[in-house]
N, CA, C and O atoms as CSV, one atom per row, in Angstrom:
chain,resi,resn,atom,element,x,y,z
A,1,UNK,N,N,-37.521,-15.963,174.677
A,1,UNK,CA,C,-37.798,-16.372,173.317
A,1,UNK,C,C,-38.221,-17.836,173.263
A,1,UNK,O,O,-39.091,-18.212,172.477
A,2,UNK,N,N,-37.599,-18.655,174.104
A,2,UNK,CA,C,-37.935,-20.075,174.098
A,2,UNK,C,C,-39.357,-20.314,174.594
A,2,UNK,O,O,-39.978,-21.315,174.236
A,3,UNK,N,N,-39.882,-19.397,175.420
A,3,UNK,CA,C,-41.246,-19.566,175.921
A,3,UNK,C,C,-42.289,-19.365,174.827
A,3,UNK,O,O,-43.418,-19.836,174.964
A,4,UNK,N,N,-41.937,-18.677,173.748
A,4,UNK,CA,C,-42.892,-18.468,172.668
A,4,UNK,C,C,-43.329,-19.784,172.043
A,4,UNK,O,O,-44.473,-19.919,171.607
A,5,UNK,N,N,-42.422,-20.754,172.000
A,5,UNK,CA,C,-42.733,-22.021,171.353
A,5,UNK,C,C,-43.480,-22.987,172.270
A,5,UNK,O,O,-43.889,-24.061,171.830
A,6,UNK,N,N,-43.662,-22.624,173.522
A,6,UNK,CA,C,-44.282,-23.544,174.472
A,6,UNK,C,C,-45.768,-23.293,174.687
A,6,UNK,O,O,-46.461,-24.158,175.222
A,7,UNK,N,N,-46.271,-22.139,174.285
A,7,UNK,CA,C,-47.671,-21.812,174.551
A,7,UNK,C,C,-48.409,-21.498,173.259
A,7,UNK,O,O,-47.803,-21.144,172.248
A,8,UNK,N,N,-49.721,-21.632,173.311
A,8,UNK,CA,C,-50.550,-21.286,172.150
A,8,UNK,C,C,-50.500,-19.792,171.885
A,8,UNK,O,O,-50.517,-19.360,170.732
A,9,UNK,N,N,-50.439,-19.007,172.943
A,9,UNK,CA,C,-50.356,-17.556,172.776
A,9,UNK,C,C,-49.042,-17.175,172.093
A,9,UNK,O,O,-49.011,-16.261,171.268
A,10,UNK,N,N,-47.973,-17.866,172.431
A,10,UNK,CA,C,-46.689,-17.621,171.779
A,10,UNK,C,C,-46.740,-17.962,170.302
A,10,UNK,O,O,-46.227,-17.217,169.467
A,11,UNK,N,N,-47.361,-19.092,169.980
A,11,UNK,CA,C,-47.498,-19.468,168.573
A,11,UNK,C,C,-48.371,-18.470,167.820
A,11,UNK,O,O,-48.140,-18.200,166.641
A,12,UNK,N,N,-49.372,-17.925,168.503
A,12,UNK,CA,C,-50.204,-16.904,167.877
A,12,UNK,C,C,-49.362,-15.680,167.522
A,12,UNK,O,O,-49.515,-15.114,166.440
A,13,UNK,N,N,-48.494,-15.280,168.409
A,13,UNK,CA,C,-47.605,-14.138,168.129
A,13,UNK,C,C,-46.633,-14.448,167.000
A,13,UNK,O,O,-46.364,-13.593,166.157
A,14,UNK,N,N,-46.108,-15.666,166.982
A,14,UNK,CA,C,-45.174,-16.046,165.919
A,14,UNK,C,C,-45.872,-16.016,164.563
A,14,UNK,O,O,-45.337,-15.467,163.600
A,15,UNK,N,N,-47.065,-16.604,164.485
A,15,UNK,CA,C,-47.798,-16.585,163.213
A,15,UNK,C,C,-48.190,-15.166,162.828
A,15,UNK,O,O,-48.220,-14.828,161.645
A,16,UNK,N,N,-48.492,-14.333,163.825
A,16,UNK,CA,C,-48.799,-12.941,163.526
A,16,UNK,C,C,-47.616,-12.227,162.901
A,16,UNK,O,O,-47.779,-11.450,161.960
A,17,UNK,N,N,-46.432,-12.486,163.418
A,17,UNK,CA,C,-45.235,-11.878,162.832
A,17,UNK,C,C,-44.940,-12.467,161.452
A,17,UNK,O,O,-44.500,-11.762,160.544
A,18,UNK,N,N,-45.190,-13.772,161.309
A,18,UNK,CA,C,-44.926,-14.410,160.021
A,18,UNK,C,C,-45.906,-13.960,158.943
A,18,UNK,O,O,-45.616,-14.080,157.752
A,19,UNK,N,N,-47.062,-13.445,159.352
A,19,UNK,CA,C,-48.020,-12.977,158.354
A,19,UNK,C,C,-47.504,-11.748,157.615
A,19,UNK,O,O,-47.997,-11.422,156.536
A,20,UNK,N,N,-46.524,-11.072,158.184
A,20,UNK,CA,C,-45.934,-9.917,157.501
A,20,UNK,C,C,-44.907,-10.326,156.453
A,20,UNK,O,O,-44.576,-9.532,155.572
A,21,UNK,N,N,-44.399,-11.550,156.536
A,21,UNK,CA,C,-43.381,-11.983,155.581
A,21,UNK,C,C,-43.846,-11.976,154.126
A,21,UNK,O,O,-43.097,-11.507,153.270
A,22,UNK,N,N,-45.047,-12.474,153.799
A,22,UNK,CA,C,-45.471,-12.403,152.395
A,22,UNK,C,C,-45.593,-10.978,151.880
A,22,UNK,O,O,-45.347,-10.722,150.702
A,23,UNK,N,N,-45.969,-10.046,152.751
A,23,UNK,CA,C,-46.085,-8.648,152.335
A,23,UNK,C,C,-44.709,-8.077,152.029
A,23,UNK,O,O,-44.521,-7.407,151.013
A,24,UNK,N,N,-43.754,-8.340,152.902
A,24,UNK,CA,C,-42.390,-7.857,152.672
A,24,UNK,C,C,-41.807,-8.489,151.412
A,24,UNK,O,O,-41.172,-7.806,150.609
A,25,UNK,N,N,-42.021,-9.781,151.239
A,25,UNK,CA,C,-41.537,-10.464,150.043
A,25,UNK,C,C,-42.172,-9.888,148.779
A,25,UNK,O,O,-41.493,-9.696,147.770
A,26,UNK,N,N,-43.475,-9.612,148.835
A,26,UNK,CA,C,-44.166,-9.047,147.683
A,26,UNK,C,C,-43.655,-7.668,147.315
A,26,UNK,O,O,-43.496,-7.356,146.134
A,27,UNK,N,N,-43.397,-6.838,148.320
A,27,UNK,CA,C,-42.857,-5.498,148.052
A,27,UNK,C,C,-41.476,-5.593,147.434
A,27,UNK,O,O,-41.160,-4.869,146.489
A,28,UNK,N,N,-40.653,-6.484,147.965
A,28,UNK,CA,C,-39.313,-6.657,147.409
A,28,UNK,C,C,-39.379,-7.148,145.967
A,28,UNK,O,O,-38.677,-6.618,145.106
A,29,UNK,N,N,-40.209,-8.149,145.687
A,29,UNK,CA,C,-40.310,-8.673,144.334
A,29,UNK,C,C,-40.907,-7.647,143.376
A,29,UNK,O,O,-40.523,-7.592,142.208
A,30,UNK,N,N,-41.844,-6.832,143.864
A,30,UNK,CA,C,-42.406,-5.780,143.016
A,30,UNK,C,C,-41.325,-4.766,142.644
A,30,UNK,O,O,-41.267,-4.290,141.511
A,31,UNK,N,N,-40.469,-4.445,143.619
A,31,UNK,CA,C,-39.370,-3.523,143.346
A,31,UNK,C,C,-38.419,-4.130,142.304
A,31,UNK,O,O,-37.992,-3.442,141.376
A,32,UNK,N,N,-38.092,-5.411,142.458
A,32,UNK,CA,C,-37.232,-6.076,141.482
A,32,UNK,C,C,-37.889,-6.105,140.098
A,32,UNK,O,O,-37.217,-5.918,139.083
A,33,UNK,N,N,-39.195,-6.338,140.064
A,33,UNK,CA,C,-39.915,-6.363,138.795
A,33,UNK,C,C,-39.891,-4.984,138.130
A,33,UNK,O,O,-39.716,-4.886,136.915
A,34,UNK,N,N,-40.065,-3.918,138.922
A,34,UNK,CA,C,-40.067,-2.580,138.331
A,34,UNK,C,C,-38.695,-2.216,137.776
A,34,UNK,O,O,-38.604,-1.561,136.738
A,35,UNK,N,N,-37.630,-2.630,138.452
A,35,UNK,CA,C,-36.286,-2.391,137.930
A,35,UNK,C,C,-36.095,-3.150,136.619
A,35,UNK,O,O,-35.581,-2.593,135.648
A,36,UNK,N,N,-36.502,-4.405,136.588
A,36,UNK,CA,C,-36.374,-5.210,135.380
A,36,UNK,C,C,-37.231,-4.643,134.248
A,36,UNK,O,O,-36.792,-4.597,133.099
A,37,UNK,N,N,-38.456,-4.211,134.573
A,37,UNK,CA,C,-39.350,-3.674,133.545
A,37,UNK,C,C,-38.791,-2.378,132.950
A,37,UNK,O,O,-38.912,-2.144,131.748
A,38,UNK,N,N,-38.185,-1.543,133.786
A,38,UNK,CA,C,-37.575,-0.310,133.267
A,38,UNK,C,C,-36.417,-0.620,132.330
A,38,UNK,O,O,-36.259,0.029,131.296
A,39,UNK,N,N,-35.605,-1.616,132.691
A,39,UNK,CA,C,-34.499,-1.994,131.801
A,39,UNK,C,C,-35.019,-2.571,130.491
A,39,UNK,O,O,-34.479,-2.274,129.426
A,40,UNK,N,N,-36.072,-3.399,130.563
A,40,UNK,CA,C,-36.630,-3.980,129.348
A,40,UNK,C,C,-37.234,-2.904,128.441
A,40,UNK,O,O,-37.066,-2.942,127.222
A,41,UNK,N,N,-37.934,-1.950,129.047
A,41,UNK,CA,C,-38.570,-0.922,128.222
A,41,UNK,C,C,-37.540,0.007,127.584
A,41,UNK,O,O,-37.767,0.516,126.487
A,42,UNK,N,N,-36.424,0.231,128.248
A,42,UNK,CA,C,-35.361,1.051,127.660
A,42,UNK,C,C,-34.727,0.352,126.469
A,42,UNK,O,O,-34.309,1.000,125.510
A,43,UNK,N,N,-34.655,-0.971,126.533
A,43,UNK,CA,C,-34.044,-1.738,125.444
A,43,UNK,C,C,-35.056,-2.141,124.377
A,43,UNK,O,O,-34.701,-2.838,123.426
A,44,UNK,N,N,-36.301,-1.718,124.516
A,44,UNK,CA,C,-37.313,-2.050,123.529
A,44,UNK,C,C,-37.920,-3.418,123.701
A,44,UNK,O,O,-38.537,-3.940,122.773
A,45,UNK,N,N,-37.759,-4.011,124.863
A,45,UNK,CA,C,-38.301,-5.351,125.109
A,45,UNK,C,C,-39.766,-5.310,125.505
A,45,UNK,O,O,-40.315,-4.250,125.805
A,46,UNK,N,N,-40.391,-6.482,125.503
A,46,UNK,CA,C,-41.801,-6.616,125.865
A,46,UNK,C,C,-41.908,-6.928,127.357
A,46,UNK,O,O,-41.189,-7.786,127.870
A,47,UNK,N,N,-42.802,-6.235,128.046
A,47,UNK,CA,C,-43.014,-6.449,129.481
A,47,UNK,C,C,-44.463,-6.859,129.695
A,47,UNK,O,O,-45.385,-6.128,129.332
A,48,UNK,N,N,-44.657,-8.022,130.281
A,48,UNK,CA,C,-46.003,-8.520,130.590
A,48,UNK,C,C,-46.201,-8.453,132.106
A,48,UNK,O,O,-45.316,-8.858,132.859
A,49,UNK,N,N,-47.331,-7.955,132.555
A,49,UNK,CA,C,-47.582,-7.786,133.982
A,49,UNK,C,C,-48.290,-8.943,134.645
A,49,UNK,O,O,-48.680,-8.836,135.807
A,50,UNK,N,N,-48.468,-10.051,133.940
A,50,UNK,CA,C,-49.193,-11.182,134.521
A,50,UNK,C,C,-48.442,-11.771,135.712
A,50,UNK,O,O,-49.061,-12.187,136.691
A,51,UNK,N,N,-47.139,-11.809,135.636
A,51,UNK,CA,C,-46.349,-12.375,136.732
A,51,UNK,C,C,-46.505,-11.603,138.018
A,51,UNK,O,O,-46.557,-12.199,139.093
A,52,UNK,N,N,-46.580,-10.295,137.933
A,52,UNK,CA,C,-46.699,-9.488,139.149
A,52,UNK,C,C,-48.089,-9.644,139.763
A,52,UNK,O,O,-48.242,-9.579,140.982
A,53,UNK,N,N,-49.102,-9.850,138.918
A,53,UNK,CA,C,-50.451,-10.096,139.438
A,53,UNK,C,C,-50.475,-11.422,140.200
A,53,UNK,O,O,-51.066,-11.511,141.276
A,54,UNK,N,N,-49.836,-12.445,139.644
A,54,UNK,CA,C,-49.772,-13.734,140.333
A,54,UNK,C,C,-48.976,-13.627,141.633
A,54,UNK,O,O,-49.299,-14.293,142.617
A,55,UNK,N,N,-47.941,-12.795,141.637
A,55,UNK,CA,C,-47.175,-12.574,142.864
A,55,UNK,C,C,-48.063,-11.979,143.950
A,55,UNK,O,O,-47.996,-12.400,145.105
A,56,UNK,N,N,-48.896,-11.002,143.590
A,56,UNK,CA,C,-49.793,-10.405,144.573
A,56,UNK,C,C,-50.813,-11.421,145.086
A,56,UNK,O,O,-51.167,-11.402,146.265
A,57,UNK,N,N,-51.282,-12.296,144.217
A,57,UNK,CA,C,-52.234,-13.324,144.635
A,57,UNK,C,C,-51.570,-14.286,145.622
A,57,UNK,O,O,-52.153,-14.622,146.653
A,58,UNK,N,N,-50.367,-14.722,145.310
A,58,UNK,CA,C,-49.655,-15.659,146.194
A,58,UNK,C,C,-49.340,-14.997,147.539
A,58,UNK,O,O,-49.473,-15.630,148.586
A,59,UNK,N,N,-48.929,-13.739,147.513
A,59,UNK,CA,C,-48.634,-13.030,148.767
A,59,UNK,C,C,-49.901,-12.845,149.600
A,59,UNK,O,O,-49.861,-12.958,150.825
A,60,UNK,N,N,-51.016,-12.564,148.945
A,60,UNK,CA,C,-52.281,-12.420,149.678
A,60,UNK,C,C,-52.694,-13.739,150.316
A,60,UNK,O,O,-53.152,-13.760,151.458
A,61,UNK,N,N,-52.535,-14.834,149.589
A,61,UNK,CA,C,-52.875,-16.150,150.140
A,61,UNK,C,C,-51.971,-16.475,151.332
A,61,UNK,O,O,-52.445,-16.992,152.343
A,62,UNK,N,N,-50.680,-16.177,151.221
A,62,UNK,CA,C,-49.761,-16.407,152.339
A,62,UNK,C,C,-50.122,-15.574,153.551
A,62,UNK,O,O,-50.084,-16.067,154.679
A,63,UNK,N,N,-50.473,-14.313,153.332
A,63,UNK,CA,C,-50.871,-13.443,154.440
A,63,UNK,C,C,-52.122,-13.982,155.127
A,63,UNK,O,O,-52.187,-14.042,156.355
A,64,UNK,N,N,-53.112,-14.373,154.328
A,64,UNK,CA,C,-54.358,-14.896,154.892
A,64,UNK,C,C,-54.106,-16.186,155.672
A,64,UNK,O,O,-54.685,-16.383,156.740
A,65,UNK,N,N,-53.250,-17.065,155.152
A,65,UNK,CA,C,-52.946,-18.329,155.839
A,65,UNK,C,C,-52.316,-18.073,157.207
A,65,UNK,O,O,-52.771,-18.622,158.210
A,66,UNK,N,N,-51.272,-17.241,157.253
A,66,UNK,CA,C,-50.605,-16.995,158.530
A,66,UNK,C,C,-51.492,-16.217,159.496
A,66,UNK,O,O,-51.432,-16.434,160.706
A,67,UNK,N,N,-52.320,-15.306,158.966
A,67,UNK,CA,C,-53.232,-14.567,159.840
A,67,UNK,C,C,-54.275,-15.498,160.442
A,67,UNK,O,O,-54.599,-15.381,161.624
A,68,UNK,N,N,-54.805,-16.419,159.644
A,68,UNK,CA,C,-55.773,-17.380,160.183
A,68,UNK,C,C,-55.130,-18.294,161.223
A,68,UNK,O,O,-55.757,-18.620,162.232
A,69,UNK,N,N,-53.892,-18.707,160.988
A,69,UNK,CA,C,-53.185,-19.530,161.980
A,69,UNK,C,C,-53.018,-18.760,163.288
A,69,UNK,O,O,-53.182,-19.330,164.366
A,70,UNK,N,N,-52.694,-17.475,163.201
A,70,UNK,CA,C,-52.539,-16.659,164.399
A,70,UNK,C,C,-53.864,-16.527,165.141
A,70,UNK,O,O,-53.897,-16.602,166.369
A,71,UNK,N,N,-54.947,-16.334,164.408
A,71,UNK,CA,C,-56.266,-16.206,165.036
A,71,UNK,C,C,-56.673,-17.514,165.700
A,71,UNK,O,O,-57.180,-17.508,166.822
A,72,UNK,N,N,-56.458,-18.631,165.020
A,72,UNK,CA,C,-56.822,-19.935,165.581
A,72,UNK,C,C,-56.018,-20.225,166.843
A,72,UNK,O,O,-56.576,-20.696,167.835
A,73,UNK,N,N,-54.720,-19.952,166.819
A,73,UNK,CA,C,-53.893,-20.179,168.015
A,73,UNK,C,C,-54.331,-19.270,169.157
A,73,UNK,O,O,-54.324,-19.683,170.317
A,74,UNK,N,N,-54.713,-18.034,168.838
A,74,UNK,CA,C,-55.205,-17.128,169.876
A,74,UNK,C,C,-56.500,-17.617,170.490
A,74,UNK,O,O,-56.690,-17.513,171.702
A,75,UNK,N,N,-57.396,-18.150,169.668
A,75,UNK,CA,C,-58.659,-18.686,170.183
A,75,UNK,C,C,-58.401,-19.908,171.052
A,75,UNK,O,O,-58.988,-20.040,172.126
A,76,UNK,N,N,-57.529,-20.803,170.597
A,76,UNK,CA,C,-57.209,-21.994,171.389
A,76,UNK,C,C,-56.570,-21.594,172.713
A,76,UNK,O,O,-56.872,-22.196,173.743
A,77,UNK,N,N,-55.699,-20.597,172.708
A,77,UNK,CA,C,-55.057,-20.145,173.946
A,77,UNK,C,C,-56.092,-19.604,174.913
A,77,UNK,O,O,-56.018,-19.861,176.115
A,78,UNK,N,N,-57.056,-18.855,174.396
A,78,UNK,CA,C,-58.081,-18.292,175.276
A,78,UNK,C,C,-58.977,-19.393,175.835
A,78,UNK,O,O,-59.315,-19.365,177.018
A,79,UNK,N,N,-59.364,-20.352,175.014
A,79,UNK,CA,C,-60.234,-21.440,175.475
A,79,UNK,C,C,-59.508,-22.308,176.488
A,79,UNK,O,O,-60.082,-22.684,177.510
A,80,UNK,N,N,-58.253,-22.628,176.214
A,80,UNK,CA,C,-57.498,-23.477,177.146
A,80,UNK,C,C,-57.284,-22.764,178.477
A,80,UNK,O,O,-57.357,-23.391,179.534
A,81,UNK,N,N,-57.020,-21.465,178.434
A,81,UNK,CA,C,-56.788,-20.716,179.670
A,81,UNK,C,C,-58.063,-20.664,180.503
A,81,UNK,O,O,-58.017,-20.865,181.716
A,82,UNK,N,N,-59.195,-20.396,179.868
A,82,UNK,CA,C,-60.442,-20.284,180.625
A,82,UNK,C,C,-60.880,-21.646,181.162
A,82,UNK,O,O,-61.386,-21.725,182.281
A,83,UNK,N,N,-60.699,-22.711,180.396
A,83,UNK,CA,C,-61.096,-24.031,180.888
A,83,UNK,C,C,-60.176,-24.493,182.010
A,83,UNK,O,O,-60.616,-25.172,182.938
A,84,UNK,N,N,-58.898,-24.125,181.927
A,84,UNK,CA,C,-57.965,-24.509,182.978
A,84,UNK,C,C,-58.311,-23.776,184.272
A,84,UNK,O,O,-58.243,-24.368,185.349
A,85,UNK,N,N,-58.676,-22.510,184.184
A,85,UNK,CA,C,-59.039,-21.756,185.382
A,85,UNK,C,C,-60.332,-22.276,185.994
A,85,UNK,O,O,-60.455,-22.350,187.216
A,86,UNK,N,N,-61.295,-22.635,185.156
A,86,UNK,CA,C,-62.579,-23.114,185.691
A,86,UNK,C,C,-62.402,-24.474,186.375
A,86,UNK,O,O,-63.081,-24.753,187.363
A,87,UNK,N,N,-61.512,-25.312,185.875
A,87,UNK,CA,C,-61.270,-26.610,186.514
A,87,UNK,C,C,-60.571,-26.414,187.844
A,87,UNK,O,O,-60.887,-27.120,188.802
A,88,UNK,N,N,-59.632,-25.482,187.940
A,88,UNK,CA,C,-58.904,-25.260,189.182
A,88,UNK,C,C,-59.826,-24.723,190.281
A,88,UNK,O,O,-59.654,-25.052,191.454
A,89,UNK,N,N,-60.793,-23.907,189.901
A,89,UNK,CA,C,-61.664,-23.307,190.908
A,89,UNK,C,C,-62.954,-24.075,191.104
A,89,UNK,O,O,-63.836,-23.619,191.831
A,90,UNK,N,N,-63.085,-25.212,190.483
A,90,UNK,CA,C,-64.241,-26.054,190.692
A,90,UNK,C,C,-65.514,-25.542,190.050
A,90,UNK,O,O,-66.609,-25.884,190.497
A,91,UNK,N,N,-65.394,-24.729,189.014
A,91,UNK,CA,C,-66.588,-24.195,188.363
A,91,UNK,C,C,-67.260,-25.271,187.545
A,91,UNK,O,O,-68.489,-25.336,187.504
A,92,UNK,N,N,-66.483,-26.119,186.889
A,92,UNK,CA,C,-67.066,-27.191,186.097
A,92,UNK,C,C,-67.483,-28.291,187.028
A,92,UNK,O,O,-68.006,-29.312,186.582
């Protein structure tokens, strides 16, 4: 586990796993919102769906951010690995 934090490939995997967190959070909050909305509608209260739309937007932005970080770390890991191998074998 400690090796994950030492390499770019490890960071790519960590960001890849973290990209699932906004999705899980969004599903949980949507479930909480549906429970609250059902209680409000039973009591005759007003339910506005704007908050849940903003939640989906924020979760999508979080997913895109962590996915891009994972892709960038993966690209850096591949470039560093190939340049390190070419220097060792005298290709450059």
